Backbone as CSV, one residue per row, in Angstrom:
resi,resn,N_x,N_y,N_z,CA_x,CA_y,CA_z,C_x,C_y,C_z
1,UNK,1.183,-1.020,0.044,-0.142,-0.056,-0.217,0.614,1.025,0.194
2,UNK,0.436,2.478,-0.763,1.543,3.697,-0.837,0.549,4.345,0.117
3,UNK,1.757,5.353,0.613,1.237,6.400,1.705,0.567,7.055,1.676
4,UNK,-0.037,7.490,0.190,-0.726,8.752,-0.468,-2.602,7.702,-0.762
5,UNK,-2.567,6.687,-1.127,-3.366,6.147,-0.928,-4.856,5.786,0.159
6,UNK,-5.602,6.211,-0.357,-6.615,6.347,0.991,-6.984,4.973,1.626
7,UNK,-6.880,5.266,2.978,-7.086,3.739,3.708,-5.692,3.587,4.689
8,UNK,-4.238,4.250,4.245,-3.074,3.918,4.514,-3.053,4.516,5.754
9,UNK,-3.727,5.242,6.041,-2.866,5.972,7.576,-4.008,5.562,8.555
10,UNK,-5.150,5.216,8.526,-6.140,4.482,8.530,-5.485,3.481,9.615
11,UNK,-5.163,2.021,8.291,-4.181,1.417,9.027,-3.031,1.334,9.352
12,UNK,-2.458,2.354,9.666,-1.198,2.950,10.072,-1.601,3.170,11.751
13,UNK,-2.589,3.848,11.529,-3.936,4.250,12.959,-3.664,2.825,14.008
14,UNK,-4.490,2.097,13.187,-4.999,0.586,13.920,-3.641,0.199,14.593
15,UNK,-2.623,0.097,13.427,-0.923,-0.020,14.311,-0.892,0.498,15.357
16,UNK,-0.561,1.451,15.533,-0.375,2.469,16.476,-1.026,1.773,17.689
17,UNK,-2.519,1.884,17.502,-3.138,1.354,18.599,-2.305,0.114,19.746
18,UNK,-2.101,-0.364,19.024,-1.451,-1.622,19.473,-0.670,-1.581,20.620
19,UNK,0.589,-0.060,20.576,0.978,0.692,21.292,0.960,1.743,21.989
20,UNK,-0.781,1.726,22.064,-1.582,2.775,22.784,-1.116,4.140,22.615
21,UNK,-0.691,4.530,20.920,-0.970,5.562,20.642,-1.760,5.949,19.498
22,UNK,-1.582,7.765,19.739,-2.807,8.395,18.882,-2.146,9.115,17.912
23,UNK,-2.733,9.274,16.477,-1.944,10.025,15.403,-1.581,10.901,16.385
24,UNK,-2.028,12.000,17.099,-2.306,13.082,17.032,-0.905,13.134,18.497
25,UNK,-0.129,12.048,19.083,1.166,11.902,19.583,2.752,11.613,18.391
26,UNK,2.186,11.618,17.120,3.128,11.157,16.173,3.431,12.200,14.974
27,UNK,4.229,12.392,14.758,4.859,13.496,13.821,4.980,12.518,12.362
28,UNK,4.151,12.993,11.238,5.104,12.151,9.834,4.930,13.087,9.523
29,UNK,6.586,12.489,8.825,7.048,14.299,7.837,7.839,13.364,6.611
30,UNK,7.531,13.797,5.587,7.417,13.744,4.312,8.057,14.708,3.231
31,UNK,8.092,14.396,2.133,8.685,15.546,1.130,7.526,15.458,0.111
32,UNK,6.718,14.273,0.033,6.016,14.451,-1.144,4.017,15.031,-0.655
33,UNK,3.815,15.698,-0.939,2.785,16.656,-0.304,1.455,15.729,-0.421
34,UNK,1.349,14.876,-1.286,-0.347,13.552,-1.527,-0.104,13.365,0.420
35,UNK,1.025,12.479,0.533,1.700,11.585,1.132,1.140,12.722,3.072
36,UNK,1.588,13.684,2.562,0.922,14.642,3.750,-0.620,15.210,4.114
37,UNK,-1.200,15.464,3.071,-2.307,15.824,2.964,-3.241,14.237,3.450
38,UNK,-2.776,13.269,2.988,-3.664,11.918,3.686,-3.158,11.753,5.576
39,UNK,-1.461,12.016,5.598,-1.783,11.845,7.026,-2.533,12.438,7.845
40,UNK,-2.563,14.137,7.446,-3.326,15.355,8.039,-4.551,14.639,8.068
41,UNK,-4.920,13.772,7.055,-7.223,13.744,7.255,-6.960,12.651,8.242
42,UNK,-6.028,12.193,8.392,-6.275,10.804,9.819,-5.930,10.980,11.083
43,UNK,-5.389,12.226,11.061,-5.311,13.236,12.579,-3.552,13.500,12.743
44,UNK,-2.434,12.951,12.440,-1.123,13.253,12.237,-0.483,14.697,12.245
45,UNK,0.176,14.934,13.100,0.954,15.933,12.775,1.874,15.855,11.860
46,UNK,2.246,16.770,11.050,2.742,16.773,9.580,3.669,17.980,9.448
47,UNK,4.924,17.403,8.963,6.211,18.408,8.295,6.758,17.987,6.730
48,UNK,5.845,19.086,5.814,6.421,18.799,4.891,7.182,19.225,4.745
49,UNK,8.517,18.621,4.428,9.711,18.778,4.353,10.515,18.671,3.051
50,UNK,10.147,19.940,2.014,10.556,19.862,0.889,12.101,20.009,0.925
51,UNK,12.786,20.895,1.934,14.293,21.439,1.479,15.271,20.437,2.520
52,UNK,15.144,18.916,1.586,16.542,18.378,2.049,17.146,18.533,1.286
53,UNK,18.364,18.486,2.105,19.740,17.682,3.363,19.146,19.679,4.684
54,UNK,18.785,20.536,3.840,18.629,21.745,4.850,18.102,21.243,5.889
55,UNK,18.451,22.055,7.438,17.365,21.709,8.153,16.456,22.430,8.758
56,UNK,17.452,23.706,8.925,16.769,25.034,9.237,15.539,25.378,9.787
57,UNK,14.477,25.064,8.198,12.917,25.311,8.852,12.364,23.837,9.115
58,UNK,12.875,22.611,8.948,12.425,22.025,9.603,12.545,21.790,10.682
59,UNK,13.935,21.699,11.703,13.786,22.616,13.163,12.626,23.143,13.674
60,UNK,12.661,24.204,12.899,11.887,24.985,13.491,10.101,24.674,13.559
61,UNK,9.623,23.601,12.300,8.527,23.531,12.247,8.633,22.350,13.690
62,UNK,9.684,21.336,13.545,9.405,20.298,14.906,9.368,21.251,16.022
63,UNK,9.612,21.801,16.253,10.074,22.837,17.852,8.686,22.891,17.738
64,UNK,7.757,23.935,17.054,6.357,24.093,17.000,5.575,23.097,17.504
65,UNK,5.335,21.668,17.015,4.809,21.176,17.125,5.130,20.268,18.518
66,UNK,6.785,20.407,19.082,6.943,19.846,20.145,6.357,21.054,21.436
67,UNK,6.451,22.268,21.009,6.046,22.940,21.813,4.589,23.532,22.401
68,UNK,3.856,22.916,21.478,2.365,22.475,21.460,1.735,21.436,22.383
69,UNK,2.589,20.186,22.694,2.518,19.327,23.737,1.890,18.709,23.215
70,UNK,0.555,18.370,21.810,-0.660,17.803,21.886,-0.102,17.445,20.523
């Protein structure tokens, strides 16, 4: 199953429940926008990381998520 396919992140959510994790407690990072959109729909925090290997904006985006604490 591809990450951009409908249902891929629903399947992942079921797997996360085995470890008592919720999507809102996870960060999904990808450079491909359709994957980011699917993850957002499933309730994941996301970072659209287009600037690899530069990390300046990535670090800022990650800190925003971590500072919110949800």
